[in-house]
N, C-alpha and C positions, 0 to 999 in steps of 0.2 A: 368538765363539770359542762354541762349544759349555760348557757345564756341566754338571761329572760329581757325582754324589755317589754314596759306594762304601757296602754294610752290610756289615760280617764278624763273625765269632764267633773267627775264629784267628789263625793266622801271618801271615796278608793277603800269603802268595804271590801272589797272585792281584793284589791292588790291586798289589805290586810290580811286576809284569808293566805293569800301566796305567802307573804313574809310566813306567818303564823306555821305552815306547812312544809317550809324553808329550816326556819329556827326549831323545831320540832323533829326533824332528820324523816317527814312522810315524803317529801320533794328534794332529788338531791340535784339542785339550779340555785341558779344565781341574780337576782332580778339586777341587773345592770344601767339600767337608767328608766326613768315615769316619768312620758312628756305629757303634757297638757294642755288641752288647748283653753281654759278656766286660770288666767292666772290667783284667785283664789279658790283655787282644784283646797280639797281637805287635802286629796291623796298628794298634792306637793308634799305638804310635810307630813308626810307620812311614810315618803320617801325620806327627805332629810333626814327623821327621826331611827331612820335602819347604814342608817351611813352611804345611802341611793343618791346619785345625781339626780334631778328634778330640775325640769326646764319647760320652760312655754313656748310653744308652735304661736306661732302670730298669722294668724288666720286670716288677715289683713282687715278683720271687719267685719265678718260676715259670719251671721248668725249658724248658718246650718252646713252650709256649705267646706269640705275642705278641700283650698287648692290647687290643685294637680304641682305647680312649683313648690309649694309649702309639702308637698307627700314626696317629690324626687328628694328634699332636704333630708326629709325624716329618714327617707328609704337610704341614700347615703352616709348620714348619721349611724344609723342601725345599722350598717356594714361596718363602716368602720371600727365601729368596738364587738363585731364579730358578734351578733346576735344573732340568735338559734332560733328562737321563736318570738314572735310580739303576740300577746292575749293584748285585748282591750277589755277595760275591765269596766264600764258605765262613760263608755268612750260613742259621743252620741251626733257621731258623721261617719259617712259614708265613706269609706276605705274603696279607693279604686287603683286603674294602676295611674301613676308608676311604684305602685307600694304596696301591693300583687303581686309584680312581677316579681318585684326583691326578695322575696321571704314567698315561693309559692311554696301554698299546704303546709304553710309554717307562722301564717295566723288567725289565731282564735278567739272568736268572742261569749261571751257567757250573755243568757238573757232572760229574761221572766217568765218565761209564756213556756210550756209544751208546743212548739215548733213544730210542722210550720202555722199552727191556728196562732194566730192574735201577733202578727210581724211588727216593727215600728216601736214608737214611743206609748209608755205606758200600759203595758200589755195588761198588768194587773187586772184595771180598770178593763179593759177592752171584757177579758170574763168575766168580769163579775156582772159585768150590760149582755154579756150574752146567755147567762144562764147559765153558764159550764158550772161542771159538778167537778171536774178534776182540774188544778190549774198545775204550775210547778214552771222548773228552768231548765234550762237547756245550755250544753256549750257547743257549738258547731265550729267548723273553719269556716272564713270569711271568704267570699266572693263578690261582684261588682253586685250584686242584688241586696236587696237590705231583708237583711235573718234570711238568705236561700242559701246559704249552705251547707255543708256533708253533715249531717246530726253525730254526734263525739256518740254525748252521753245526756239521762234526761234521772232527773228528776219527780219526783210527784206532791201534792201538796193539797189537801181534800178543801172545797172552797164548803168553809160551813153557812150552816146558818148563822144569819145575824154580820159575816164580813161586811166588814167595811174596805175598800178600798186600804186606809191605814193600815190595815190589823192583814188584811191578806198579804199582802208584799211584807210585809214583815215575815211571816212565815217562811212564801218564799224564800227573802234574802237567809233563810237562816239553812237551808236548801242548799243555798250556791255553793253561801261558804264551806260547805263540804263537799259541794258535787266540782269545782271549781280547778282545785289542786287537784283531788284524783283525774282529772280529763284530763290537764297538764300531763300529768304523769302517762296517761294512757297514750295522748299522739307523742308524746318524746320519745318511746316505745319504736314511733313508728316513724322514724328518722331515721 
């Protein structure tokens, strides 16, 4: 069985969609660990409720930086757990070496925009501010850039008249929860 690790910083709704897909038999995999850089992140509680190890990564008080020594420790932990693929689910730090080297072409991210448009944070707000007619989400392989890796799958969400950042983001999240498990399955077929 394919062994997954999930890294997240927030509520973990995309992590929950992975758990749901596994429980419903749509994804033949097992989440073996969930790691967060935020000790208060609800993603950790979601993991515990599913009987999955939930651990906090100490990033040394840095708000956005993912220190290389922390990435090295994470890489070693995930390798010791025989993780096959790493899934970022609302993880708000840039992954660099050595984690990328430890899992080449085996780290996925879900982003709330139709990349390459609107990389970075609050992409749904960026789309509204730019007057985009279409928004959506993208699952991509992680490389050393910000949301620049090879695109695996996308889902489109129309921008509606009167949309607020909150309403658009909510509709994008519905599509994310469908897309991410499907994209993971597609990526696993490439392994």
